[in-house]
TORMIMAR-25603 format. One line per 4 residues: number of its first residue (from 0); for each residue x, y, z of N, C-alpha, C, O. Coordinates in Angstrom, 2 decimals. Atoms other than C-alpha are relative to their C-alpha. Example, Ala and Ser with C-alpha at 12.3 -4.5 7.8 and 13.67 -1.06 7.14 Angstrom:
2
0 = 0.89:-1.19:0.00:12.30:-4.50:7.80:0.90:1.20:0.00:1.94:1.18:0.66  -0.82:-1.19:-0.06:13.67:-1.06:7.14:-0.77:1.09:0.73:-0.26:2.20:0.90
***
This chain:
251
0 = -0.64:0.05:1.32:47.91:64.53:206.78:-1.04:0.13:-1.11:-0.80:0.82:-2.10  1.01:-0.02:1.06:44.73:64.03:204.78:-0.57:1.41:-0.19:-0.89:1.82:-1.31  0.53:-1.36:0.11:43.49:67.55:205.62:0.95:0.89:-0.79:0.52:1.66:-1.64  -0.99:-0.80:0.73:46.73:69.12:204.38:0.02:-0.37:-1.48:0.13:0.49:-2.35
4 = -0.03:0.47:1.38:46.67:66.97:201.25:-1.21:0.52:-0.77:-1.13:0.82:-1.96  1.20:-0.49:0.66:43.11:68.09:200.54:0.06:1.50:-0.21:-0.45:2.02:-1.21  -0.06:-1.45:0.08:43.86:71.77:201.20:0.87:0.47:-1.16:0.52:1.43:-1.84  -0.93:-0.43:1.04:46.80:72.00:198.76:-0.63:-0.02:-1.39:-0.50:0.96:-2.12
8 = 0.67:-0.03:1.31:44.82:70.91:195.66:-1.06:1.09:-0.09:-1.21:1.71:-1.14  1.02:-1.04:0.03:41.99:73.27:196.64:0.63:1.38:-0.18:0.12:2.19:-0.94  -0.69:-1.27:0.16:44.42:76.18:197.01:0.55:0.18:-1.41:0.46:1.26:-1.98  -0.54:-0.06:1.36:46.07:75.34:193.68:-1.12:0.27:-1.00:-0.94:1.05:-1.94
12 = 1.13:-0.22:0.90:42.67:75.18:191.99:-0.47:1.45:0.07:-0.76:2.06:-0.96  0.44:-1.38:-0.16:41.68:78.58:193.41:1.00:0.97:-0.63:0.59:1.96:-1.24  -1.01:-0.85:0.61:44.98:80.12:192.31:-0.13:-0.03:-1.53:0.01:1.00:-2.18  0.19:0.11:1.45:44.40:78.81:188.77:-1.23:0.77:-0.47:-1.21:1.43:-1.51
16 = 1.23:-0.74:0.35:40.87:80.23:188.75:0.26:1.50:0.02:-0.21:2.21:-0.86  -0.31:-1.43:-0.10:42.18:83.64:189.87:0.83:0.46:-1.19:0.61:1.54:-1.73  -0.84:-0.35:1.16:44.81:83.63:187.11:-0.87:0.09:-1.26:-0.70:1.01:-2.07  0.88:-0.02:1.17:42.14:82.80:184.50:-0.89:1.23:0.01:-1.06:1.89:-1.02
20 = 0.87:-1.19:-0.11:39.81:85.54:185.79:0.78:1.27:-0.32:0.30:2.14:-1.04  -0.83:-1.17:0.25:42.64:88.08:185.77:0.34:0.13:-1.49:0.33:1.23:-2.05  -0.32:-0.01:1.43:43.61:87.08:182.21:-1.20:0.45:-0.83:-1.06:1.21:-1.79  1.21:-0.39:0.72:40.00:87.43:181.04:-0.30:1.49:0.18:-0.68:2.17:-0.77
24 = 0.22:-1.43:-0.25:39.66:90.85:182.69:0.99:0.85:-0.78:0.62:1.88:-1.34  -1.01:-0.73:0.76:42.93:92.00:181.11:-0.33:0.00:-1.48:-0.21:1.03:-2.15  0.37:0.08:1.42:41.81:90.77:177.69:-1.19:0.90:-0.30:-1.24:1.54:-1.36  1.16:-0.86:0.19:38.49:92.59:178.12:0.39:1.47:-0.02:-0.11:2.25:-0.83
28 = -0.45:-1.39:-0.05:40.24:95.83:179.06:0.74:0.37:-1.29:0.51:1.43:-1.86  -0.76:-0.26:1.23:42.62:95.56:176.10:-0.94:0.15:-1.18:-0.78:1.06:-2.00  0.93:-0.04:1.13:39.75:94.87:173.69:-0.89:1.23:0.07:-1.23:1.81:-0.97  0.91:-1.12:-0.16:37.56:97.62:175.12:0.72:1.34:-0.16:0.18:2.26:-0.77
32 = -0.67:-1.29:-0.10:40.15:100.35:175.61:1.12:0.18:-1.03:1.33:1.29:-1.52  -1.22:-0.16:0.79:43.21:99.63:173.47:-0.16:-0.47:-1.44:-0.29:0.35:-2.35  0.02:0.54:1.35:43.03:97.32:170.46:-1.10:-1.04:-0.14:-1.41:-1.79:0.79  1.03:0.98:0.29:40.31:95.27:168.83:0.30:-0.65:-1.35:0.61:0.06:-2.31
36 = -0.24:0.66:1.28:40.77:92.63:166.10:-1.22:0.06:-0.91:-2.36:-0.02:-0.45  1.04:0.04:1.02:38.75:92.81:162.89:0.52:-0.81:-1.18:1.73:-0.91:-1.39  -0.37:0.68:1.24:38.73:90.74:159.71:-0.61:0.74:-1.18:-1.67:1.35:-1.06  0.45:-0.70:1.20:38.35:92.11:156.19:-0.85:-0.95:-0.84:-0.32:-1.94:-1.36
40 = 0.88:0.95:0.67:35.31:90.48:154.53:-0.24:0.29:-1.48:-0.80:-0.55:-2.18  0.30:-0.37:1.38:35.17:92.32:151.18:1.19:0.69:-0.64:2.17:1.01:0.03  -1.10:-0.59:0.74:37.36:93.83:148.48:-0.06:1.50:-0.14:0.63:2.05:-1.00  0.20:-1.43:0.20:36.30:97.46:148.95:1.24:0.84:0.31:1.33:1.98:-0.12
44 = -1.21:-0.75:-0.34:39.70:98.47:150.36:1.25:-0.55:-0.71:2.37:-0.18:-0.35  -1.13:0.45:0.81:41.88:96.61:147.85:0.60:1.21:-0.73:-0.14:2.11:-1.14  -1.01:1.01:-0.36:44.82:96.87:147.31:0.58:0.19:1.40:1.45:-0.57:1.81  -0.56:-0.26:-1.34:45.50:98.33:150.79:-0.31:-1.14:0.95:0.58:-1.63:1.65
48 = 0.43:1.11:-0.84:43.50:95.65:152.61:-0.66:-1.06:-0.88:-1.46:-0.73:-1.76  0.50:1.10:0.81:42.68:92.23:151.15:-0.97:-0.85:0.80:-0.90:-0.92:2.02  0.88:0.96:-0.66:39.92:89.76:151.90:0.88:-1.08:0.65:1.75:-1.65:0.00  -0.82:0.95:-0.74:41.37:87.48:154.56:1.06:0.63:0.86:1.78:-0.06:1.58
52 = -0.88:-0.70:-0.93:43.44:90.16:156.28:-0.66:0.09:1.37:-1.87:0.31:1.46  0.46:-0.18:-1.37:43.09:90.25:160.06:0.80:1.16:0.59:2.03:1.14:0.58  -0.66:-1.23:-0.42:43.86:93.65:161.56:-0.31:0.33:1.45:-1.32:-0.09:2.01  0.26:-0.62:-1.29:44.19:95.37:164.90:-0.39:1.45:-0.24:0.23:2.15:-1.03
56 = 0.47:-1.38:0.08:42.29:98.64:165.29:0.32:0.71:1.30:-0.02:0.23:2.38  -0.37:-0.82:-1.15:43.65:101.30:167.62:-1.24:0.77:0.46:-1.67:1.71:-0.21  1.26:-0.57:-0.46:40.58:102.24:169.67:0.16:1.29:0.79:-0.82:2.01:1.01  -0.18:-1.23:-0.76:42.14:105.07:171.66:0.58:1.12:-0.86:0.89:2.20:-0.35
60 = -0.61:-1.00:0.88:43.48:106.94:168.61:-0.77:1.32:0.00:-0.17:2.39:0.00  0.84:-1.20:0.06:40.53:109.38:168.57:-0.87:0.15:1.24:-1.89:0.85:1.19  0.85:-0.02:-1.17:39.17:108.93:172.07:-1.08:-1.06:-0.11:-1.01:-1.94:-0.97  0.99:1.07:-0.10:36.10:106.89:172.91:-1.43:0.55:-0.13:-1.73:1.66:0.30
64 = 1.43:-0.28:0.03:32.40:106.90:172.14:-0.72:-1.25:0.49:-0.07:-2.23:0.86  0.73:1.19:-0.44:29.64:104.49:173.08:0.29:-1.20:-0.89:0.15:-2.34:-0.46  -0.29:1.09:0.92:30.62:102.46:170.00:1.37:-0.63:0.25:1.71:-1.64:-0.36  -1.26:0.60:-0.40:34.02:101.81:171.55:-0.20:-1.13:1.00:0.70:-1.94:1.22
68 = 0.29:0.95:-1.06:32.36:99.67:174.21:-0.77:-1.21:-0.53:-1.54:-1.08:-1.48  0.82:1.16:0.37:30.97:96.13:173.91:-1.49:0.29:0.21:-1.88:0.85:1.23  1.46:-0.17:-0.02:27.22:96.23:173.17:-0.42:1.47:-0.09:-1.61:1.77:0.00  0.29:-1.43:0.22:27.46:100.06:172.68:-1.00:0.56:1.01:-2.04:1.08:0.61
72 = 0.93:-0.53:-1.00:25.82:101.07:175.97:-0.15:1.51:-0.14:0.83:2.21:-0.38  0.29:-1.43:0.20:24.18:104.50:175.79:0.32:0.77:1.29:-0.57:1.31:1.94  -0.42:-0.61:-1.26:26.22:105.91:178.69:0.30:1.48:-0.14:0.16:2.24:0.82  -0.32:-1.41:0.22:27.27:109.22:177.12:-0.10:0.29:-1.49:-0.14:-0.63:-2.31
76 = 0.08:-0.41:1.40:27.07:111.21:173.88:1.35:0.54:-0.45:2.16:1.01:0.36  -1.22:-0.54:0.55:29.88:112.21:171.56:1.22:-0.84:0.33:1.12:-2.06:0.50  -1.25:0.68:-0.27:33.52:111.35:172.26:0.65:0.58:1.26:0.51:1.77:1.55  -0.72:-0.44:-1.20:35.59:111.52:175.45:1.46:-0.40:-0.13:1.79:-1.31:-0.89
80 = -1.44:0.29:0.00:39.36:111.50:176.07:0.57:0.04:-1.41:1.37:-0.82:-1.79  -0.47:-0.11:1.37:39.99:112.65:172.51:1.25:0.87:-0.04:1.18:2.10:0.00  -1.28:-0.71:-0.03:43.67:113.57:172.41:0.49:0.36:-1.40:1.38:1.20:-1.54  -0.39:-0.31:1.37:43.99:113.63:168.60:-1.21:-0.08:-0.92:-2.17:-0.80:-0.63
84 = 1.08:-0.03:0.97:41.75:114.30:165.61:0.29:-0.96:-1.15:1.46:-1.20:-1.48  -0.21:0.80:1.21:41.22:111.98:162.64:0.66:0.85:-1.09:0.35:2.03:-1.24  -0.72:-0.70:1.06:43.50:112.91:159.74:-0.43:-0.53:-1.37:-0.74:-1.71:-1.53  0.32:0.41:1.36:42.75:112.87:156.05:0.96:-1.10:-0.45:2.18:-0.96:-0.32
88 = -0.81:1.13:0.43:43.97:109.55:154.66:0.04:-1.15:0.99:0.49:-2.24:0.63  0.05:1.10:-0.97:43.50:107.52:157.87:-0.97:-1.08:-0.47:-2.01:-0.78:-1.04  0.91:1.12:0.25:41.98:104.06:157.40:-0.71:-0.30:1.32:-0.07:-0.62:2.32  0.76:-0.04:-1.25:39.18:103.91:159.96:-1.15:-1.01:-0.04:-1.84:-1.16:-1.05
92 = 1.20:0.80:-0.21:36.63:101.41:161.26:-1.05:0.89:0.66:-0.76:1.58:1.64  1.09:-0.78:-0.57:33.28:103.05:161.95:-1.29:-0.81:-0.04:-1.39:-1.80:-0.77  1.32:0.65:0.00:29.69:102.03:162.69:-0.88:0.66:-1.06:-0.95:1.89:-1.16  0.89:-0.48:1.05:27.25:102.35:159.81:-1.12:0.83:0.63:-1.85:0.31:1.48
96 = 1.02:-0.84:-0.65:24.94:105.28:160.70:-1.40:-0.59:-0.06:-2.16:-0.50:0.91  1.35:0.55:0.14:21.83:103.53:159.36:-0.20:-1.28:0.80:-1.32:-1.57:1.23  0.05:1.26:-0.74:22.66:100.23:161.11:1.22:-0.07:0.91:2.22:-0.69:0.53  -1.19:-0.13:-0.86:25.02:100.88:164.04:0.60:-1.32:0.47:1.70:-1.33:1.02
100 = -0.58:1.29:-0.39:25.51:97.18:164.68:1.00:-0.50:-1.04:1.70:-1.49:-0.79  -0.88:0.43:1.09:27.48:96.91:161.39:1.25:0.87:-0.03:1.18:2.10:0.02  -1.28:-0.70:0.12:31.18:97.82:161.16:0.36:0.17:-1.46:0.19:-0.75:-2.27  -0.55:-0.29:1.32:32.59:99.46:158.03:1.46:0.40:0.16:1.86:0.88:1.22
104 = -1.37:-0.52:0.00:36.21:100.18:157.13:0.25:0.68:-1.34:0.09:0.06:-2.39  -0.26:-0.81:1.20:37.12:102.92:154.63:1.12:0.98:0.32:1.63:1.04:1.44  -1.02:-1.02:-0.17:39.64:105.69:154.10:-0.67:1.36:0.17:-1.59:1.71:-0.57  0.54:-1.33:-0.26:38.91:109.14:155.50:0.50:0.98:-1.07:1.71:1.18:-1.22
108 = -0.34:-0.93:1.07:38.81:111.65:152.63:-0.42:1.43:0.34:0.32:2.37:0.09  0.53:-1.33:-0.27:36.66:114.56:153.81:-0.14:0.29:1.47:-0.77:-0.47:2.21  0.13:-0.46:-1.38:36.98:116.44:157.10:-1.15:0.99:0.10:-1.64:1.46:-0.93  1.09:-0.97:-0.13:34.29:118.74:158.53:0.31:1.30:-0.74:1.37:1.89:-0.59
112 = -0.16:-1.23:0.77:33.78:121.69:156.19:0.59:-0.19:-1.38:0.55:0.73:-2.19  -0.61:0.25:1.31:35.54:120.07:153.20:-1.05:-0.11:-1.09:-2.21:-0.45:-0.85  0.80:0.23:1.20:34.14:120.03:149.69:0.67:-1.14:-0.78:1.85:-1.07:-1.13  -0.54:1.21:0.63:34.57:116.62:148.02:-0.78:-0.28:-1.29:-2.01:-0.20:-1.32
116 = 0.63:0.36:1.27:33.90:115.66:144.41:0.94:-0.91:-0.79:2.16:-0.82:-0.66  -0.78:0.81:0.94:35.02:113.07:141.86:-0.45:0.39:-1.41:-1.64:0.39:-1.72  0.29:-0.36:1.39:35.27:114.15:138.21:0.87:-0.84:-0.92:2.10:-0.81:-0.83  -0.73:0.85:0.95:36.23:111.70:135.47:1.06:-0.85:0.71:2.16:-1.04:0.20
120 = -0.88:0.89:-0.73:37.82:109.44:138.08:1.07:0.69:0.82:1.89:0.03:1.47  -0.99:-0.77:-0.77:39.89:112.24:139.66:-0.67:0.57:1.23:-1.73:1.19:1.14  0.52:-0.50:-1.27:39.31:113.10:143.33:0.37:1.46:0.17:1.53:1.84:-0.01  -0.24:-1.41:-0.30:38.94:116.80:144.15:-0.35:0.26:1.46:-1.43:-0.11:1.93
124 = 0.23:-0.39:-1.38:39.28:118.10:147.70:0.13:1.51:0.08:1.19:2.08:-0.16  0.04:-1.47:-0.09:38.26:121.72:148.22:0.44:0.66:-1.30:1.16:1.66:-1.29  -0.27:-0.57:1.32:38.53:122.36:144.49:1.32:-0.38:-0.61:1.55:-0.08:-1.79  -1.32:0.37:0.51:42.06:120.96:144.12:0.02:-1.49:-0.33:-0.40:-2.32:0.47
128 = -0.09:1.40:0.41:42.69:117.74:142.18:1.08:-0.72:0.80:2.17:-0.19:1.00  -0.98:0.84:-0.69:44.44:115.00:144.14:0.87:-0.67:-1.06:0.35:-1.36:-1.94  -0.89:0.61:1.00:47.53:113.91:142.14:-0.22:-1.51:-0.09:-0.34:-2.20:0.93  0.31:1.41:0.26:46.96:110.49:140.55:0.95:-0.51:-1.08:0.91:-0.03:-2.22
132 = -0.98:0.53:0.93:49.73:108.48:138.88:-0.13:-1.51:-0.11:-0.39:-2.19:0.88  0.03:1.44:0.20:49.75:105.01:137.35:1.07:-0.69:0.82:2.19:-0.20:0.93  -0.94:0.70:-0.88:51.40:102.45:139.63:-0.11:-1.51:-0.20:-0.13:-2.28:0.76  0.03:1.43:0.31:51.19:99.10:137.85:-1.40:-0.58:-0.06:-2.36:0.12:-0.36
136 = 1.27:0.72:0.07:48.43:96.50:138.01:-0.12:-0.93:1.19:0.87:-1.27:1.84  0.29:0.82:-1.19:46.78:94.35:140.67:-0.87:-1.17:-0.40:-1.82:-1.02:-1.17  0.82:1.20:0.20:45.41:90.79:140.61:-0.33:-0.59:1.35:0.55:-0.84:2.17  0.47:0.49:-1.29:43.33:89.48:143.48:-0.03:-1.52:0.02:-0.21:-2.16:-1.01
140 = 0.17:1.44:-0.17:43.30:85.93:144.88:-1.36:-0.32:0.62:-1.59:-1.43:1.10  1.35:0.15:-0.59:39.70:86.45:146.08:-0.96:-0.36:-1.11:-1.19:0.45:-2.02  0.78:0.52:1.12:37.37:84.37:143.90:-1.24:0.83:-0.30:-1.64:0.93:-1.46  1.22:-0.77:0.24:34.28:86.56:144.39:0.27:1.36:-0.64:-0.66:2.01:-1.13
144 = -0.34:-1.30:0.60:36.14:89.64:143.14:1.42:-0.13:-0.56:2.35:0.49:-0.05  -1.34:0.38:0.44:39.07:88.32:141.06:0.86:1.17:-0.43:2.03:1.22:-0.07  -0.76:-1.20:0.35:40.15:91.64:139.52:1.36:-0.30:-0.60:2.38:-0.05:0.05  -1.26:0.33:0.65:42.81:90.47:137.06:0.57:1.21:-0.72:-0.11:1.84:-1.53
148 = -0.70:-1.12:0.64:45.34:93.13:136.01:-0.79:1.30:0.07:-0.92:2.02:-0.92  0.74:-1.25:-0.21:43.29:95.98:137.47:1.01:1.15:0.10:2.00:1.04:0.84  -0.93:-1.13:-0.08:45.00:99.36:136.93:0.08:0.57:1.43:-0.93:0.76:2.10  -0.27:-0.58:-1.32:46.58:100.76:140.11:0.45:1.44:-0.18:1.27:1.75:-1.05
152 = -0.38:-1.42:0.04:46.87:104.50:140.71:0.40:0.45:1.39:-0.30:0.19:2.37  -0.46:-0.54:-1.29:48.86:106.16:143.47:-0.48:1.42:0.15:-0.22:2.28:-0.69  0.51:-1.33:-0.30:47.14:109.16:145.02:0.78:0.58:1.19:1.18:-0.14:2.10  -0.71:-0.68:-1.08:48.83:111.73:147.26:-0.85:1.18:0.48:-1.13:2.10:-0.28
156 = 0.86:-1.04:-0.56:46.72:113.90:149.55:0.82:1.23:0.39:2.05:1.20:0.39  -0.68:-1.27:-0.29:47.52:117.47:150.56:0.86:-0.04:1.26:1.71:0.83:1.45  -0.81:0.11:-1.22:48.98:116.32:153.90:1.15:-0.99:-0.16:1.83:-1.33:0.81  -1.11:0.90:0.27:51.46:113.97:152.22:-0.33:-1.47:0.07:0.51:-2.30:-0.30
160 = 0.39:1.42:-0.06:49.55:110.72:152.83:-0.15:-0.52:-1.43:-0.85:0.08:-2.24  0.04:0.58:1.34:50.02:108.51:149.76:-0.40:-1.47:0.09:0.00:-2.17:1.02  0.54:1.36:-0.03:48.30:105.23:148.92:-0.44:-0.40:-1.40:-0.66:0.45:-2.26  0.43:0.52:1.29:47.30:103.00:146.02:-1.52:-0.19:-0.03:-2.14:-0.54:0.97
164 = 1.42:0.25:0.23:43.78:102.82:144.59:-0.16:-0.85:-1.25:0.74:-0.93:-2.08  0.35:0.74:1.21:42.11:100.61:142.01:-1.10:0.74:-0.73:-2.03:1.25:-0.12  1.04:-0.66:0.80:40.09:102.08:139.15:-0.04:-0.68:-1.37:0.60:-0.25:-2.33  0.03:0.83:1.21:39.22:99.48:136.52:-0.76:0.67:-1.13:-0.39:0.56:-2.29
168 = 0.82:-0.65:1.01:36.56:101.50:134.73:0.04:1.51:0.17:-0.21:2.00:1.27  -0.05:-1.47:-0.11:36.97:105.22:133.95:-1.38:0.66:-0.03:-1.49:1.88:0.06  1.34:-0.59:0.14:33.20:105.65:133.65:-1.02:-0.66:0.91:-2.20:-0.72:0.58  0.96:0.56:-0.95:31.67:103.91:136.66:-0.77:1.13:0.67:-0.37:2.29:0.58
172 = 0.86:-1.05:-0.55:28.94:105.77:138.55:0.67:0.75:1.15:0.23:1.84:1.52  -0.73:-0.70:-1.05:31.40:106.66:141.31:1.10:0.90:-0.52:1.76:1.59:0.25  -1.06:-0.81:0.60:33.78:108.37:138.86:-0.43:1.42:-0.31:0.40:2.26:-0.65  0.51:-1.36:0.17:31.55:111.42:138.48:-1.11:0.22:1.02:-2.16:-0.43:0.95
176 = 0.96:-0.23:-1.08:29.70:112.77:141.51:-0.31:1.49:0.11:0.37:2.34:-0.47  0.27:-1.39:-0.36:28.10:115.94:142.72:1.04:0.44:1.03:1.79:-0.38:1.54  -0.90:-0.47:-1.05:30.07:118.12:145.11:-0.68:-0.18:1.35:-1.81:0.25:1.57  0.50:0.22:-1.35:29.61:117.06:148.72:0.66:1.00:0.95:1.86:1.25:0.86
180 = -0.53:-0.86:-1.04:30.01:119.48:151.63:-0.16:-0.73:1.33:-1.27:-1.07:1.73  0.02:0.80:-1.23:30.94:117.70:154.86:-0.47:0.86:1.16:0.13:1.89:1.44  0.51:-0.79:-1.14:28.89:118.94:157.85:0.96:-0.03:1.19:1.88:-0.84:1.25  -0.77:-0.01:-1.25:30.38:119.81:161.22:-0.15:-1.35:0.72:-1.23:-1.95:0.72
184 = -0.04:1.23:-0.78:31.36:116.77:163.33:-0.41:-1.22:-0.83:-0.98:-2.17:-0.29  0.25:1.13:0.89:30.99:114.46:160.32:1.22:-0.21:-0.89:2.09:0.66:-1.01  -1.13:0.34:0.86:33.38:112.70:157.93:-0.49:-0.68:-1.28:-1.55:-1.30:-1.31  0.31:0.58:1.32:33.39:111.59:154.28:1.03:-1.08:-0.29:2.23:-0.83:-0.24
188 = -0.88:1.16:0.20:34.81:108.14:153.49:-0.11:-0.56:-1.41:-1.17:-0.52:-2.03  -0.02:0.72:1.28:35.84:106.33:150.31:0.84:-1.26:0.15:1.76:-1.32:0.96  -0.81:1.21:0.06:37.15:102.84:149.60:1.11:0.17:-1.02:0.95:0.91:-1.99  -1.10:-0.08:0.95:40.48:102.40:147.83:-0.32:-0.72:-1.30:0.26:-0.40:-2.34
192 = 0.47:0.68:1.22:38.78:100.04:145.35:-1.17:0.82:-0.54:-2.33:0.54:-0.26  0.96:-1.05:0.32:36.97:102.92:143.70:-1.22:-0.48:-0.76:-2.29:0.13:-0.66  1.15:0.50:0.76:34.72:100.86:141.41:-0.80:-1.04:0.77:-1.82:-1.53:0.28  0.68:1.04:-0.75:33.68:98.43:144.12:0.00:0.33:1.48:0.48:-0.44:2.31
196 = 0.06:-0.43:-1.39:33.08:100.36:147.31:-1.27:0.80:0.23:-1.48:1.84:-0.39  1.21:-0.72:-0.37:29.76:101.39:148.81:0.38:0.98:1.11:0.45:0.60:2.28  -0.53:-0.96:-0.96:30.90:104.58:150.51:-0.79:1.30:-0.03:-1.93:1.32:-0.50  0.72:-1.27:-0.17:29.98:108.22:151.13:-0.41:0.65:-1.32:-1.17:1.62:-1.31
200 = 0.40:-0.55:1.30:29.65:108.91:147.39:-1.43:-0.35:-0.38:-2.03:0.33:-1.21  1.26:0.55:0.47:26.41:106.97:147.14:-1.12:0.15:1.03:-0.90:0.08:2.23  1.16:-0.18:-0.88:22.91:107.52:148.52:-0.25:-1.22:0.87:-0.67:-1.09:2.02  0.22:1.23:-0.77:22.71:103.87:149.62:1.19:-0.36:0.86:1.17:-1.39:1.53
204 = -1.18:0.24:-0.82:26.12:104.09:151.28:-0.16:0.58:1.39:-1.27:0.91:1.81  0.08:-0.51:-1.38:26.98:105.33:154.78:-0.31:1.48:0.09:-0.71:1.96:1.15  0.21:-1.44:-0.05:26.64:108.99:153.80:1.09:0.66:0.82:2.21:0.16:0.91  -0.94:-0.69:-0.87:28.33:111.49:156.08:-0.01:-0.68:1.37:-1.07:-0.82:1.99
208 = -0.08:0.81:-1.22:29.55:109.59:159.14:0.23:0.91:1.21:1.22:1.64:1.24  -0.20:-0.81:-1.20:29.09:111.26:162.56:1.28:-0.38:0.74:1.68:-1.54:0.74  -1.23:0.25:-0.75:32.24:111.60:164.67:-0.22:-1.07:1.07:0.69:-1.85:1.36  0.30:0.97:-1.06:30.54:109.52:167.37:0.12:-1.44:-0.49:0.37:-2.34:0.31
212 = 0.04:1.35:0.54:30.44:106.51:165.02:1.38:-0.59:-0.26:1.48:-1.77:-0.59  -1.34:0.52:0.24:34.22:106.19:164.67:0.38:-0.97:1.11:0.23:-0.67:2.30  -0.44:1.02:-0.96:35.54:103.04:166.35:1.50:0.11:0.25:1.94:0.05:1.39  -1.44:-0.12:-0.18:39.26:103.42:165.71:0.74:-0.06:-1.32:0.15:-0.30:-2.37
216 = -0.85:-0.03:1.19:42.16:103.62:163.26:0.64:-1.37:-0.22:1.20:-1.96:0.70  -0.67:1.25:0.34:43.37:100.50:161.46:1.49:0.17:0.19:2.08:1.13:-0.31  -1.40:-0.17:-0.40:46.88:99.91:162.77:0.94:-0.96:-0.69:1.92:-0.53:-1.31  -0.94:0.98:0.53:48.48:96.66:161.64:-0.73:-1.26:-0.43:-1.74:-1.63:0.17
220 = 0.50:1.31:0.42:47.76:93.44:159.75:0.80:-1.04:0.78:2.02:-1.13:0.62  -0.74:0.97:-0.81:48.64:90.65:162.19:-0.10:-1.42:-0.54:0.60:-2.31:-0.07  0.20:1.34:0.56:47.45:87.68:160.09:-0.66:0.18:-1.35:-1.42:1.13:-1.53  0.61:-0.17:1.32:46.45:87.13:156.46:-0.03:-1.34:-0.73:1.00:-2.00:-0.89
224 = 0.19:1.24:0.75:45.03:84.17:154.53:-0.61:0.32:-1.36:-1.60:1.03:-1.45  0.50:-0.23:1.35:44.53:84.19:150.76:-0.86:-1.14:-0.51:-1.09:-2.13:0.18  0.76:1.04:0.71:42.45:82.17:148.30:-1.25:-0.45:0.75:-1.57:-1.64:0.77  1.27:0.27:-0.69:39.23:82.40:150.35:0.15:-1.05:1.11:-0.79:-1.80:1.39
228 = -0.26:1.00:-1.04:40.80:80.30:153.12:-0.64:0.43:1.31:-0.40:1.54:1.79  0.61:-0.27:-1.29:38.75:80.14:156.31:1.03:-0.13:1.10:1.96:-0.93:1.01  -0.90:0.06:-1.15:40.51:80.76:159.62:-0.01:-1.39:0.62:0.99:-1.83:1.19  0.14:1.33:-0.61:39.22:77.34:160.75:0.75:-1.08:-0.78:1.00:-2.15:-0.25
232 = -0.67:1.00:0.84:40.99:75.54:157.87:1.52:0.03:0.24:2.29:0.44:-0.62  -1.40:-0.11:-0.43:44.29:75.25:159.73:0.93:-0.76:-0.95:2.06:-0.33:-1.19  -0.85:0.80:0.88:45.59:72.58:157.36:0.35:0.72:-1.30:1.27:0.32:-2.01  -0.28:-0.76:1.21:45.47:75.14:154.53:0.89:1.22:0.26:1.32:1.89:-0.68
236 = -0.78:-1.20:-0.33:47.42:77.84:156.38:1.37:0.04:-0.69:1.70:1.05:-1.30  -1.36:-0.10:0.58:50.94:76.91:155.18:0.01:0.41:-1.47:0.87:1.20:-1.88  -0.01:-0.29:1.43:50.03:77.09:151.49:-0.74:1.28:-0.37:-0.57:1.79:-1.47  0.81:-1.18:0.31:47.66:80.07:151.72:0.31:1.22:0.86:-0.33:2.26:0.73
240 = -0.40:-1.13:-0.82:49.36:82.30:154.28:0.68:1.05:-0.88:1.55:0.73:-1.69  -0.69:-1.10:0.69:50.32:85.72:152.90:1.13:0.46:0.94:0.95:1.40:1.71  -1.09:-0.23:-0.96:53.65:85.77:154.74:0.49:1.44:-0.05:0.89:2.00:0.97  -0.53:-1.36:0.14:54.64:89.16:153.35:-0.90:1.06:0.61:-0.50:2.22:0.71
244 = 0.92:-0.97:-0.58:51.61:90.82:154.96:-0.06:-0.07:1.53:-0.70:0.77:2.16  0.05:0.14:-1.45:52.15:89.62:158.53:0.70:1.16:0.68:1.84:1.49:0.36  -0.50:-1.15:-0.79:52.65:92.55:160.93:0.37:1.19:-0.89:1.30:1.94:-0.61  -0.18:-1.15:0.90:52.44:95.02:158.06:-0.90:1.14:0.45:-2.08:0.92:0.71
248 = 0.78:-1.14:-0.40:51.30:98.49:159.01:-1.03:0.39:-1.06:-0.81:0.17:-2.25  1.06:-0.44:0.91:48.10:99.89:157.49:0.17:1.49:-0.25:0.14:2.29:0.69  -0.24:-1.40:0.34:48.69:103.16:155.64:-0.94:0.44:-1.13:-0.90:1.59:-1.56
***
């Protein structure tokens, strides 16, 4: 009797260990191949993405590169299993070319071969002005970048993608640029918060981003905390949760 009694707990313990191992392996596969969570740490993509948004990034949207894998092992070059191409207007997480350990998130504006320029706050793609219409005002709950009553402008790209941008000053250094020509297998990115985004317009920004550096397309906001609330401050969740942003798609 004692042997049977001892065997049953041991078998139950082993079954529990196997379930935990399987769950960890499944979570690793999902994170590596399918979706990866990211948090938004700055206001460069306001009003589309806010500080305190937690998003899922679709990692198989454009195929995989070494930056799709944990620790970015140098197993192959370029991208594999690429069933679709990035589209103008996609919101994309990519690795900073100068420091590949750093993730950036911006909106894709320039495709390979495109000519991109900003003149007097108006975006030009291949010589054509992107339509820009006033769309109200925006006030942030992020203390480091409060942005009270910032003018909002709705832009519509040539493929029909439409989104809101912020442009508080009509004469910031990003409102007038030289014309950029996007090289082959590279992309040009801009933040939706046009006066507060270190992006491809600037020498100290990411520049032209190689296709290999793309991690994935921002898909959905699954959690969102306002007023600089830390994820660890659970007691503040009820009063600082942005309920209207939960499970909101990123466009």
